[in-house]
Each structure stands twice: as structure tokens, then as C-alpha cells.
C-alpha positions, 0 to 999 in steps of 0.5 A: 549163451550160444557158442557160436554167438560168442564167437561172431563178435569176437571174429574181427575182420582182419586179426590174425587168430581170429575165428574168421581168419580162415573161410570160404574165400575162395572163388568158384571161377577166377578164369573169364573175369575182368581181373585176368583179362589183358586183351586188347579188346577187353574179351575176357572169356575169350582171353582167359578161358576154362581150357587155360584155367588148369595150365596158367597162374592167375594174377589176382585171384584163385578158384577151387572146389570146396575151397577155404583160404586165409583172409588175404588168400595167401595159403589155399585148401580145396579139392581135386577129383578124378574119376579115371575117365576125364581128360582133366582133373576135376579142380574147378566148376565147369561152365559156359562162357557168355558167347558159349551159352545159349542164355549166356554164361551158365555153370554146368555142374551140381553143387551146394552150400549145405551149412555154415556158421558165421564164423565158419567154425562149422561148414558143409559142401556137396557135389555130385561128380558122374562116374563116366566121363564129364561131357565137356564137348557135348555141353558146349556143342549142344548149347552152341546148337540151340538158340534163345527160344530153346531151353539151356542143355543141362548136365542132367540132359546128357545122361551121364547120372543115369543108374545113379552112376555118380559120386556124392562128395561131401566136404565138412570143415570143423575149426578146433580153434581159429587156426586149427581147421579139421576137414573130412572128405566123405565120398559115396559110390551111389552107382551100381558097381564097384568103382574107383575115384581119385581124390586130391585135397590140394594146398597151394600159394597164391602166386604173388611172386611171378609179377616183379613185385619182390614178393618172397616165394613161399615153400611147400614141402613133404613131411612125415604124415603130410605137407608143411607150408612156410610163408614170410607172413602166415609163418609156418602151417601144416596140412596133416593128411590121414590114411585111406580106408586100408590104412594107406597113406597118400602119395604126396605130389608137388609142382609150382603155381606157375604158368605151363608156358609150353602148353599154352603159348609154345614157348620154353617153360620156366619150370618142369613142374607147371601148375598142371603138373599134379593133373598130367602126372595123375592121368598120364604118368607124366614126369611133372611132379617134383621128385624132391618133394617141394613147390607152391602147389601140393596134392594128397593123392588118395586112390580109393576103390569103393563098393556100390552103395558104400562110402569112405571118409577121409581126414586132414587137418591144417593148422599153424603147426610145423609138425603134421605127424603130430596132428590129431586125426582121431578121437580128438578130431571126431570130438571136434566135428561132433562139437561143431556141428552140435553148436551149428545146430543150437545156433540155427535152432536159437535163430528159428522162430518157434513154430517154424515148420521144419521144411521152412527151418531147412530153406532158412539154414540152407539160404544162410549157408549159400550166403556165408559161403558166397564170401570171397577175397577180391583183389583188384588194383586198377592202376596196376592193372592198367599199367601192367606188372614190372615183370610182365609185358605192358598192356595194349595201349587201347586199355589205358582209355578203355574199361575202367580207366577212370577208376585208377584209385580203386585198389580192392583186397577184401573179402566181400560177399559175392552175388554168385561166386561161380557166374558173378564172382565180383561184388556189385553195389546194389546186390550187396546192399541186399546181402547185407540186409540178409547177412544182418540177421547172422553177422551184423558186424560183417553186414555193417562192414560191407556196407561201409567198405564200399563207401571207403575212399579206395572203393568210392570214386572221388566224385562220389560214385560208388563202383557198380561192378568190374565190367563197368564200375562207372555203370550206375546201380540203384542207390540202395545203400542208406536203405540198407545201412537203416535195415541193418541198423534196425536188425542189429537192435538199433544201437550202433549210431557210430555206424549210422553216423559214419556211413551217412557222411559217406553217403553224402558224397554219393547223394551229391553225385546222383544230384550233379550227375544224373539230373540232365535238365536240372528239374528234379527228374533223373536218368541213371542209365540202366539202374541194374534192371538189364533188359526191362526197357524196349531198348538198352537203357545204358547205351545211346539212344536210338533217337536224339534226346534223353530218357527220363526214368521213373525208376531213376527218379524214384530211386532218388526220392527213396534215397532222400527218405532213407537219408531223411530217416537216419538224420532223424535217427542221429538228431536224437543224439546230436541236434545239428543233424536236424538241419540235414533232415530238413535238407532231405525233406525239401529235396524229397518234396521237390523229386516226389512232386516232379515224378508225380507232375512232369508227365512220368504219372499216366493218369488215364493208366494209373501207372508210372512210366519212363518218358522219351525226351526227344530233341525236339521237345517232344515227350513219348511216354513208354507205356511198359507196365514194369517193375519201373512203374512200381518202384515210385511206391517204394519211397514211403516213410512215416512221421510218428506222433512224437516227432514235433516234440523230438525234432521241434525245429525240423517239425517247425520247417516242415509246417512252413514248407507246406504252408509256403510252398503248397505246390510241393506239399502233395507228397507230404501232407498225407495226414492219417487220423486215428492210426496209433503211432503215426502222424504223417506219411511221406510217399510219392504216390497218394493213397489214392494213387496207390490203390490204382497202382495196386489194381495192376501190381495185384492182378494175376493176369498182370504182375501177380504170380503164384511166386511173387511180382513179376518184373514186367506185366503179363498183359504184355504177353498179347499186347507187346509194347513197340516203339518206333526208334530212329526208324527201327521198332524196339519191342518189349513182350512178356518173357517169364523165363529166359531172356529172348534178347542178347542185351546185357549178355542174355543171362539176365531177364527182367521181362517177366520173371520174378526177383527177390530184391524189388519183391522185398522192397514192395513188401517193406513198402506195403508194410510202411503204408499200412502203419499210416493208413491202418486197417481201414485202407484195404484192396482187393487181393488178388485184384477182381476176387472179392477178397479185401485185404489190408496193406499188412496182409498183402505184405504177408501174402506176397511173403508166403508166395515167394517163400513157396518157391522152396517149399513142397507143394501138395504133390511133393514138387518144389517150384523152384526145381522146375521140370528137373525130375531128378530134383523133384522125385529123387530124395538124394537130390530133393533137399539139396536146394539152390537159390537162383538169380530169378524164377519163372514168372508163370511156374516159379522155376529157378533161372539165370545164376543157380547159386545167387544166395546173394539177394535171394538169400533174402528168403531167410528174412521172409521166413523170420518176418513171417513167423515172428509176425504170427507169433503171440503178442506180435503187432 
């Protein structure tokens, strides 16, 4: 059996000594987060800016370059660098805050997650560091000068990489054992001249002792061969730091992970060796490191002179042994690195279907790496945050009724999958569901744990709502957890009924919250709010409307129809083991019938246009359809499932109830009466749009002048490029037009845009829905693909075509250019950059260029599912 596949089931989530006890659980950014914000007005970016990060102890989290830590983030190991010119040590990724970027917050560096196994027995990370002074001020000033109509000013645009004057820094981790981590740092001088770089692998404890909570202070101290770490829970560990290229030992530097109060606030220091003491010593020779060789933060300082075009490798080893000098950094170390890399190759070779082209296999592996590296220890006790710490000043009074005040029960201290560890270093409910569907191929136990965790009582609100994200836990995200649980269950082999039953009971609470909270008039038409689609409407759907009334949402209602079907499917599966679930299945069947009928009959379907729209229900009774041709109107297609021919035999009571319902409530029967004769394995289709309406919707969706782009489905039809939607809203005009790239509005910070770009999550759901329709409608049901082309395809073939379009974003076109790289010439033409992939938040609706958060290998990691599904669909014998 493949070694890594043995480790994944063994690697329990919390056990000390398990393979996952150490991993990449360190954030890329802890500054500018809600958890660290103790301001009166909730201005997180301004309260804790990047300039404070090097000098101010974090309360809830830690960040670093290529960082790893234990499951509870007690002890952290990461990299610091200095090129001899920068004004600060390079200890963390730099980027612009939401107010500084002309399109919202934005990281301004180049780093990649290149490899990882699920148990983190092998990991690889890379970073490109300019040899010239890092242009911090220029990046801020130039982006401030630019407006929303201008492109973002990127690090490559500054010219600091000209003549290849940069360091390529590659960090590899390989575990000899669960508590024995080998680390190499390879530094390559890509410039034309010899140059000097300072490399400082850094070990430190997260500060848990300064807040008056009676946590004992841990200790780092110098020893022969490295650094010893002593912690009351972790025990004693040691970081062995091998010699440099000239056999010279690094200098060990120690300070405290404590705030530099004098620098930041002009008040007396609590220590002469604060958090930024190592940096001040390296850059300026300041006496800010402890000559006694102890502290809570320490670094091994290497000064490396590297000729042009050459590289140097450093070796370090972290293990639960008090003797750093006894660590093998020689042949045994070499064997461990080679063996773990070989095992990683074997693992991904087994995961990748035979016949997969090498380039697709590379995309799959880097997508998996980004997903696995994006796990983070997330710590946030809202009650403690609202009340303040015993040793700190009391929080502003406004905090008690401000952000997240209704979520005092929430107490998170777990490793979670992040959307993007720099731009979104906090979990998001609906993002996480998609992450888990991709994670299920790599680590199904982790995927199940993540879905279950969000439904636990210290996450879920007592009223049944799932927490959205730390900026506003009370925001409403689409209810996709039941869908994700089903997909994870299937990918894991359709066998873990205990998981399915546990999460089903939790989701019943959430479903009840939705029904009681979001159906304003009790007519099965739902509101929900912005539902994760940010600026997709002509006005902010999460804010108070500009006119008196409420918004009836096609997507909110469709998500609930889909939720009903997902819970219905789970109940069906559980009923095979416990007949009592047949009653619950009947409940969700009827719920679906009512909601689907409301979607079709209460004004959300526009018969003239053949599409679903939101409707503005004004206080005087006027109903105004918002004719925005967007993903909002496609989401009703996602609510679909099929009953097999054996259903009446397996679930006789349910089958009788369905028959009775159709016979006695014919006004609700249309969504559940789509019979499919002659299609093997399918007896009945449950769907919101009928096959006839589906065909009309697809006429727009598969039209290249509307939704269909070369790289998937746009979030807003390109027809709005020439025909923008304008709504008279309370005396002002709200406008919606096609924006294929960055957002032209400031809604939701302006960093996300659903007005035209291609997004992976809804594309993935569309592909899945088309496959399900095909199961019932069969090969006789065909549509033009693309619309107007004369070429007809089955819905399964359309789904396959969409999979290929999305995958194509990361593959070379005939000219050798990857669409996701856009106009970034170095990425397109330089072989040292061309195979280093990032997985963006969304993609230009016309060109496919990656946009938004650069490392959103959360839901964009779904590309690995697309590659696996495409190749398996093309394998011999596949039906």
C-alpha cells in the first residue's frame, strides 16, 4: 500500500504524535484581522496595520513565511529574510489594506504552494525575493493614485525583478516521524552578480502569557547546535541548525514575542528585547537581542554570499528531543528528504487517472498543494474578545452591541481550511463546503471533520445559523453544507453512514433557522441577503433597501429548494439503514414541492425572457422584477435530483406518500412529476425548472454573447455590456453593467466582483446539475452548444465541455500562454516562473486572467475535481 495513504487515516486530528500534529497551520497574515481589532469603530485594517506587525504581539494568531506549527499553534517555525537593502526584515507577506488598494485588499508578493501530502509528511513552498530594496512605499502610493478604472499596480510593474535580480527561495519539509521535521532552505541567486542574503529561520511561541489568563511563560534558550524550546504542554523540543556553506555556524539571536510599546505607543517598554528586536539587531546592530541567549522568539542568523546563478542549501531539524547537537543533518537527513518526496510522487501518481497529460497532472498536484497548505489554526473566543482580557484595558463600550455581539457562544480554536491565508485568513461557511468537496479526494476524514465542525455547538448559533465569517458571523451564506456532505460521502465510497447521520441532525437545526427567519411572508419565497454573491445585484442586497419593501430572491429561494433536495437525498440514504428516516424524507419532499412551485408561480420566473429574476416587492404591493441576467437566475437549475427505478421497493412508505401528494395536491405537482420513460436507472426527476424551461435557460447560458466564455460561465451575462440594467430606487438610479474584471464599485470592499467574471463554485454546481438532468432526460435531450452553432450535445456532453473550459484556464494554449496569467509577461515567457501556478479567486470573463485573491486554492482547487472527473469519464468502460 502507498505509504501516504496509510498515514492519512492514522493522522487523527488532535492526537499528539499523530502525523498531522505539525503542519502549515500558520497564517500568511494576522494583522488587519477582526480578531486583532480592538478599535471603537471596528476599523481592523487601520487598528493593526502591516507597520505594526513586526513590533506588536498578536493576541489570537501568528503569521510567517513558509510557516509551520503544532495543531494548537503553541510553537511556530517560519522563515525571515533580508536582502541587505530593505528597511525591515521580510518576515511576512506584504500587501495593501482594503482602503489602500484600488480594488480592495491585495497581496503584493510572489509565493507558491508547490507540494504537500495530506499528512504533511512532505511539503514544498517557494518565494521570489527582490535583491533591490522592496518598494513598499511605491506600491502604496501608486495604487492610491489609481482609480477603480485602472489596473492594479503589481510588484512586477515596479521593475525590481529586472535583469533577474532576485532570490528564488525554496523551503522543503519532510517528516522523519510525526514529531521529527526536517527542513531545507534552498536559496538561488538568479541575478547576474554575486550577492549577499541574510536567512533567519525563526522559532517562537505564540504569546499566550501576556493577557492575564495565567498561562505560564515558555522558554527558548541557546544550546550547542541550535535552540531548545520548553513548554508546559508540548514538552521539550529542539531546533537543530546546520552549518552554512563554509561550515560556519549561524549566530543565534533571542528576543521576546512581546510588543515594542516604546516604538508604537511612546510608553515605557516591558522588555528590552521586544518582538522586533531581532530585526533591529540584524539591520542596525541595535542591542535588542538578549545576550543571555534566551527568550520566547529566536532565530538562526545565516549570512550567505552566493555567486550569480548558484544556490546554497541550509538544513534544520525540529524534533521533540532536548539535544539539538544530536540531530542527524547528514546522510539520515538526506534519506528522509528523498524518501518522503518519493512517497509524495507515488501518492499523486496513484491519485491521477492513467492517461492524464503531464500538464494536467501538474495542475492537479499544485491545486492539491495549495488546498493543503491553506489550513490554518483559527483562534477566536468572541466572548473573551468582546469583554477584553484581564490584563488589558476594557474594550470600547460600542463593542458590546457592535460586530459579532450576537455570537458570544462562538469559541473557535481549531485547524480550518481558509479561502486564502493572506486575503481571507478566516474561514467562510460556504467556501468551506466547496473546499471539503475537493479535500475529500485527498483526505476524506479531514473533509468530514471540517463540515461537522461548523455544525458543532461552539460554532453554530443557538438559533441554528451557521457562522458566515469573522467580519460578520451573522451574514447569510448559501446553505450548501448538505450538498457538500453528500458529495464527500460519495467520494469517500458511500460508506460512512455515521458521519451522514450526525451531520444530518445538525443540519435540521440550520434548515429550521432558514425556514423561520428568511421567508418573510410565509409564502415559500426567501430573502437571505447578499448570499455570498457580493455585488451581483444593482444594489447591496445585504443592506437596507433604498425603497420601502423587501427583495424576493430567486437565488435565496433556489438555494432552499436545493437544500430540501439535499436533505431528502440524505434521508433516503439513511432510510436504507433506519426506516424512520422515510418520514423525514417525506417532509423534505413536500417542502421542495412548495418552494419550487413558489419559484415558478410567484413572479420569479419571467415567461417572456425565459429566465429567473429577483423581484423587488415594494411596500405598496408593487412587484418589480430586477431583470439582471446573472447567476442568480441560473441557481434554480441546481435544485435537481433523480429517483431510481428501485425507489418504490426500497422506500415503499415514501413512494406511497409521493403518489398521494401528486394525486391530491396537483397544484404543487409540476416540479415533481417529470417522468422520464426509457432512461435506464431513472424513474422520476425532481427539479425546479421543467425540461422545457431548462432548455430556455440554457439558450442564454450557453450563448457566447451572454454567459458562455472560453473559460466557463460568466457570473453576469455579457449582454449587459451594451444593455446595462438601470433601476429607479428611491429617487436615485442603481446601475448594473457587465464588468468582466475587477469590480468598478466599492460594494463589499471592492475586492470581489460577481458582475461578469468566471467563478469556480457556481460553475461546478452547474456542471453537476447538468449531469443529473442527463441521468433522467437521457441522450435524446440535446441542446445547441454553443447556442446558435448548430452543434447539438447531450447535457452530459455540455457538462464535459464546461469542465474542459475551466481546466483550460491553467493549461498552455497553442501559443504557450496560460490564460490565468493574463498579461503578466514574466509568468507567460520565463520558464522559471511559467510552471508556478496560483489559483485565483475568480477569472476575467473574456480573457481568463486570474483576479481577486491570488491564492484562493480553496474553492478554486475544485479544478482537481474537474481533472479527475474528466479523465475518469474518458476512461475505458466508464458509463
